[in-house]
C-alpha positions in Angstrom: 0.0 0.0 0.0 2.8 2.4 0.8 4.5 1.6 -2.5 1.3 2.4 -4.3 0.9 5.7 -2.4 4.5 6.6 -3.1 4.0 5.9 -6.8 1.0 8.1 -6.9 2.9 11.0 -5.3 5.8 10.5 -7.8 3.4 10.6 -10.8 1.6 13.8 -9.4 5.0 15.4 -8.8 6.2 14.6 -12.3 3.0 16.0 -13.9 3.3 19.1 -11.8 6.9 19.6 -12.8 6.0 19.1 -16.4 3.2 21.6 -16.2 5.5 24.0 -14.5 8.0 23.6 -17.2 5.4 24.2 -19.9 4.1 27.3 -18.0 7.6 28.7 -17.8 8.4 28.0 -21.4 5.0 29.3 -22.7 6.3 32.8 -23.1 9.7 31.8 -24.6 9.2 30.9 -28.3 11.5 29.0 -30.6 11.8 30.2 -34.1 9.6 27.5 -35.7 6.9 28.2 -33.1 7.0 31.9 -34.0 6.7 31.0 -37.7 3.8 28.6 -37.1 1.9 31.1 -35.0 2.4 33.9 -37.5 1.2 31.7 -40.4 -1.9 30.7 -38.4 -2.8 34.2 -37.2 -2.0 36.2 -40.3 -5.2 37.7 -41.7 -3.8 38.5 -45.1 -2.8 34.9 -45.5 -6.2 33.7 -44.3 -7.9 36.1 -46.8 -5.8 34.6 -49.6 -6.8 31.1 -48.5 -10.5 32.1 -48.6 -10.1 33.6 -52.0 -8.6 30.4 -53.2 -11.8 28.7 -52.1 -13.7 31.0 -54.5 -11.3 30.1 -57.3 -11.8 26.4 -56.5 -15.6 27.0 -56.8 -15.1 28.6 -60.2 -13.2 25.5 -61.3 -16.0 23.3 -60.2 -18.6 25.5 -62.1 -16.6 25.4 -65.3 -16.1 21.6 -65.1 -19.9 21.2 -64.7 -20.7 23.4 -67.7 -19.9 20.5 -70.1 -22.4 18.2 -68.4 -26.2 18.2 -69.3 -28.5 20.4 -67.3 -31.7 18.8 -65.9 -34.6 20.8 -64.7 -37.9 19.5 -63.4 -41.0 21.7 -63.4 -44.5 21.3 -62.0 -47.5 23.7 -61.7 -51.0 23.4 -60.5 -53.9 25.8 -60.8 -57.5 26.5 -61.9 -59.1 28.2 -64.8 -62.6 29.8 -65.0 -64.7 30.7 -67.9 -64.4 29.7 -71.5 -61.1 27.8 -72.1 -59.8 24.7 -73.9 -59.8 21.5 -71.9 -56.2 20.2 -72.4 -57.5 16.6 -72.4 -60.5 16.9 -74.8 -59.2 19.9 -76.7 -62.7 21.3 -76.6 -63.9 24.7 -75.5 -65.6 24.5 -72.2 -67.1 27.0 -69.8 -66.4 25.7 -66.4 -63.8 25.6 -63.7 -60.9 23.4 -64.7 -58.2 22.3 -62.3 -54.9 21.2 -63.8 -51.5 19.8 -62.9 -48.6 20.2 -65.4 -45.3 18.4 -65.1 -42.2 18.8 -67.3 -38.6 17.8 -67.3 -36.1 19.6 -69.5 -32.5 18.8 -70.3 -29.9 20.7 -72.4 -26.3 19.8 -73.2 -23.7 21.6 -75.3 -22.1 19.6 -78.0 -19.7 22.1 -79.6 -19.1 25.7 -78.8 -15.7 26.5 -80.3 -13.9 24.7 -77.5 -14.8 27.5 -75.1 -15.8 25.1 -72.3 -12.6 23.0 -72.7 -10.5 26.1 -72.6 -12.5 27.6 -69.8 -11.9 24.5 -67.7 -8.1 24.7 -68.5 -8.1 28.4 -67.6 -9.8 27.8 -64.3 -7.3 25.1 -63.4 -4.4 27.4 -64.2 -6.1 30.1 -62.0 -6.3 27.6 -59.2 -2.7 26.6 -59.7 -1.6 30.2 -59.7 -3.5 30.8 -56.5 -1.8 27.9 -54.8 1.6 29.2 -55.8 0.6 32.7 -54.6 -0.4 31.2 -51.3 3.0 29.5 -50.9 4.7 32.8 -51.8 2.8 34.6 -49.1 3.8 32.0 -46.6 7.4 32.4 -47.6 7.2 36.2 -47.2 5.8 35.8 -43.7 8.4 33.3 -42.8 11.3 35.5 -44.0 9.8 38.4 -42.1 9.6 36.4 -38.9 13.2 35.2 -39.2 14.4 38.7 -39.7 12.4 40.0 -36.6 13.5 37.0 -34.6 17.2 37.6 -35.4 16.6 41.3 -34.5 15.4 40.2 -31.0 18.5 38.0 -30.6 20.7 40.9 -31.9 19.3 43.4 -29.4 19.6 41.0 -26.6 23.4 40.7 -27.4 23.5 44.5 -27.6 22.0 44.6 -24.1 24.6 42.2 -22.7 27.3 44.5 -24.1 25.7 47.5 -22.5 25.4 45.7 -19.2 29.0 44.6 -19.3 30.2 48.1 -20.3 28.3 49.6 -17.3 29.6 47.0 -14.9 33.2 47.7 -16.0 32.9 51.5 -15.6 31.1 51.1 -12.3 33.9 48.9 -10.9 36.5 51.3 -12.2 34.6 54.3 -10.8 34.5 52.6 -7.3 38.2 51.9 -7.4 39.1 55.4 -8.7 36.9 57.0 -6.1 38.7 55.2 -3.3 42.1 56.2 -4.8 41.0 59.8 -5.1 39.9 59.8 -1.5 43.3 58.4 -0.6 45.1 61.1 -2.6 46.6 58.7 -5.1 44.6 60.1 -8.1 43.3 63.5 -9.1 39.6 64.3 -8.7 39.4 64.8 -12.5 39.8 61.1 -13.0 36.9 60.4 -10.7 34.7 63.0 -12.5 35.6 61.6 -16.0 34.6 58.1 -14.9 31.5 59.4 -13.3 30.5 61.0 -16.5 31.3 57.9 -18.5 29.3 55.8 -16.1 26.3 58.0 -16.6 26.7 57.7 -20.3 26.8 53.9 -20.0 23.6 54.0 -17.9 21.9 55.8 -20.7 23.3 53.3 -23.2 21.9 50.5 -21.1 18.4 52.1 -21.0 18.5 52.5 -24.8 19.6 48.9 -25.2 16.7 47.8 -23.0 14.3 49.8 -25.0 15.7 48.5 -28.3 15.2 44.9 -27.1 11.7 45.7 -26.0 10.8 47.3 -29.3 12.3 44.3 -31.2 10.2 41.9 -29.1 7.1 44.1 -29.7 7.7 44.0 -33.5 8.0 40.2 -33.4 4.9 39.6 -31.3 2.9 42.0 -33.5 4.0 40.1 -36.6 2.8 36.9 -34.8 -0.5 38.7 -34.2 -0.4 37.9 -30.4 -0.8 40.3 -27.5 2.5 41.6 -26.2 3.5 41.2 -22.6 6.7 41.8 -20.7 7.1 38.0 -20.4 7.4 37.6 -24.1 10.8 36.2 -25.1 12.5 33.9 -27.6 14.7 30.9 -27.3 18.0 31.7 -28.9 19.1 29.1 -31.4 22.5 27.5 -31.3 23.9 28.9 -34.5 27.5 29.3 -35.5 28.7 31.2 -38.5 30.5 29.0 -41.0 33.3 30.6 -43.0 32.6 28.5 -46.0 28.8 29.2 -46.4 29.3 31.5 -49.5 32.4 29.8 -50.9 30.6 27.8 -53.7 27.7 30.2 -54.4 27.3 32.6 -57.2 24.4 35.0 -57.9 23.7 33.6 -61.4 23.8 30.0 -60.1 21.4 30.9 -57.3 19.1 32.7 -59.7 18.9 29.7 -62.1 17.9 27.5 -59.2 15.5 30.0 -57.6 13.7 30.8 -60.9 12.8 27.1 -61.3 11.5 26.5 -57.8 10.1 29.6 -56.2 6.3 29.9 -56.1 6.1 33.5 -57.1 7.7 32.7 -60.5 5.5 29.6 -60.9 2.4 31.7 -60.2 3.4 34.3 -62.8 4.0 31.5 -65.3 0.5 30.0 -64.5 -1.0 33.5 -65.0 0.5 33.6 -68.5 -0.9 30.2 -69.4 -4.3 31.2 -68.0 -4.2 34.3 -70.3 -3.4 32.2 -73.3 -6.5 30.1 -72.6 -8.4 33.4 -72.3 -7.4 34.2 -75.9 -8.5 30.8 -77.1 -11.9 31.3 -75.3 -12.3 34.6 -77.1 -11.5 33.1 -80.4 -14.1 30.4 -79.8 -16.9 32.9 -79.7 -16.4 33.4 -83.5 -17.3 29.8 -84.2 -20.7 28.2 -84.4 -22.1 26.4 -81.4 -24.3 23.3 -81.3 -26.4 22.0 -78.5 -29.1 19.4 -77.9 -32.3 19.7 -75.8 -34.8 17.2 -74.7 -38.1 17.6 -72.8 -40.8 15.3 -71.3 -44.3 16.8 -70.6 -47.5 15.5 -69.2 -50.6 16.9 -67.4 -53.7 16.1 -65.4 -57.1 17.9 -65.2 -60.0 17.3 -62.9 -62.6 17.7 -65.7 -61.6 14.7 -67.8 -64.2 11.9 -67.6 -64.3 8.3 -68.7 -66.3 8.0 -71.9 -70.0 7.8 -71.3 -69.6 8.2 -67.5 -69.2 11.0 -64.9 -66.1 9.3 -63.4 -62.9 11.3 -63.6 -60.0 9.6 -65.4 -57.5 8.5 -62.8 -54.3 10.7 -62.3 -51.9 7.9 -63.3 -53.9 7.2 -66.4 -54.0 10.8 -67.5 -50.2 11.2 -66.9 -49.5 8.1 -69.0 -52.0 9.1 -71.8 -50.8 12.8 -72.0 -47.1 12.0 -71.9 -45.2 13.7 -74.7 -41.5 14.0 -75.5 -39.5 16.3 -77.7 -35.9 16.6 -78.8 -34.1 19.3 -80.8 -30.8 20.5 -82.0 -29.8 24.1 -81.4 -27.3 25.6 -83.9 -26.1 29.1 -83.3 -23.9 30.9 -86.0 -22.4 34.2 -85.0 -22.8 36.6 -87.9 -22.5 40.1 -86.4 -22.1 40.7 -82.7 -21.8 44.5 -82.7 -18.0 44.0 -82.4 -18.3 42.5 -78.9 -16.5 39.3 -79.9 -13.8 41.3 -81.6 -13.4 43.5 -78.5 -13.3 40.5 -76.2 -10.5 39.0 -78.3 -8.6 42.2 -78.2 -8.9 42.4 -74.4 -7.8 38.8 -74.0 -4.7 39.5 -76.1 -3.8 42.5 -74.0 -4.4 40.5 -70.8 -1.9 37.9 -72.1 0.6 40.7 -72.8 0.1 42.1 -69.3 0.6 38.6 -67.8 3.9 38.2 -69.8 5.1 41.6 -68.6 4.2 40.6 -65.0 6.1 37.4 -65.4 9.2 39.2 -66.7 8.9 41.7 -63.8 8.8 38.8 -61.3 12.0 37.3 -62.9 13.7 40.7 -62.9 12.7 41.4 -59.3 14.0 38.0 -58.2 17.3 38.4 -60.0 17.8 41.9 -58.4 16.8 40.5 -55.0 19.3 37.7 -55.3 22.1 40.0 -56.5 21.4 42.4 -53.6 21.2 39.6 -51.0 24.4 38.0 -52.3 26.3 41.3 -52.2 25.0 42.1 -48.7 25.9 38.7 -47.5 29.4 38.9 -49.0 29.8 42.4 -47.4 28.5 41.1 -44.0 30.9 38.1 -44.2 33.9 40.4 -44.8 32.7 42.8 -42.1 32.3 39.9 -39.7 35.8 38.6 -40.3 37.3 42.1 -39.9 35.3 42.7 -36.7 36.6 39.4 -35.3 40.1 40.5 -35.7 39.3 44.0 -34.5 37.7 42.7 -31.3 40.5 40.3 -30.6 43.0 43.1 -30.9 41.1 45.6 -28.9 40.4 43.1 -26.1 44.2 42.8 -25.6 44.6 46.6 -25.9 41.8 47.1 -23.3 43.3 44.5 -21.0 46.7 46.3 -21.0 45.0 49.8 -20.6 43.0 48.5 -17.6 46.2 47.3 -16.0 48.0 50.6 -16.8 45.1 52.6 -15.4 45.0 50.5 -12.2 48.7 51.3 -11.7 48.3 55.0 -12.7 50.3 54.7 -15.9 47.5 56.3 -18.0 44.8 58.7 -17.1 41.0 58.1 -17.1 40.5 59.6 -20.6 42.9 57.1 -22.2 41.2 54.3 -20.3 37.8 55.4 -21.5 39.0 55.6 -25.1 40.3 52.0 -24.9 37.1 50.9 -23.3 34.8 52.6 -25.8 36.8 51.3 -28.7 36.4 47.7 -27.4 32.7 48.0 -26.8 32.0 49.7 -30.1 33.9 47.0 -31.9 31.9 44.3 -30.0 28.7 46.0 -31.1 29.9 46.1 -34.7 30.8 42.4 -34.5 27.3 41.5 -33.2 25.7 43.6 -35.9 27.9 42.0 -38.6 27.3 38.5 -37.3 23.5 38.7 -37.3 23.4 40.6 -40.5 25.4 37.8 -42.1 23.2 35.1 -40.6 20.1 36.7 -42.0 21.6 37.3 -45.5 22.8 33.7 -45.7 19.3 32.5 -44.7 17.8 34.6 -47.5 20.2 33.0 -50.0 19.2 29.6 -48.5 15.6 30.5 -49.2 16.4 31.3 -52.8 18.1 27.9 -53.1 15.0 26.1 -51.8 16.6 25.2 -48.4 14.4 25.1 -45.2 13.9 28.5 -43.6 15.4 28.0 -40.1 18.5 29.0 -38.1 19.8 25.5 -37.5 
């Protein structure tokens, strides 16, 4: 019994610990979680998805237009005064009640391939919509990655500001004690006091910068912003070889064959081509077939030589009639409407071709820009690494010299500021390089993540 009780306690404790972990992590989002939430909550993306449902309905309607239509009709009423009895075909002056039933069906046989081309066009429109939806998802994902990196970058900036303030605060305390002992002049204390105040302002600015970066990310995710909002920093190391084998033209050749915005533009051109074919089809004759079945019942139809009304089923069978007809329509003069429709369709195709070329040009320019920026960020990052390494040693020596009174506070502050500025430049170059590389990965069709 004790073992069972102990087991229950352990299970409850484990569940409580798990819930506590979930609660603590609920406000710290990983990159993929941020992307998933943004995609789920983005109203523009949702509107695009709903519009795609309309395009899908249009496709269904065009596919059904080649099938026969069937319509059933029934009516019932009374007539008074002199009228023809539909059963006897004689004029009668009495109230006649009647029930009429009819079924009609029409089906196009040939209409200049307009239905076939309309179905093909609707399919291309649906295909274009799917690619546009993917492109919108990619844009949202890229934006979230950029904002996520901005949060991590500002967090690093805050760490630098905190470290800078701690260093000047420690130096100020030591300098103050030495000034009070008469070992250093008061000017050194005042210089460090001023620098310490400046670093406090820098810390506040860094805190505000981080808060604004978190706010921008949470708003892009379309979730309420709270002070607990945070991100889980990915374990990402910059590789020196990431751009070694890449070239803008090679990246473009890959991107133009896989990216959805290009495929959407190509589908729009094909859709416009079908539009031209549809317009041309209006100049051709159209042929259709129609069939109908009719019957009726009246309450004033009597069996011969009796006053007994002919039964409903018998009247329906006796009055049953069928018809079939072919409908040929030959366009002779349409008041230039067919010609105008063809002209509009041709212009729409040209506009689609221009839009496709614009999409290709924009993609090429974006890749060239991203590659150039990534290359510059890589070079800046490598230079900043060397600069920080050199200035760290310079600051270490300056700090020792200042502690021994070999240099004054102004020289010490210069060495300190040079180091922290270089560290800030390094952080900026690092995360700028990370994002630019991820953009190039996106153009190459690689997964959009920071791992």
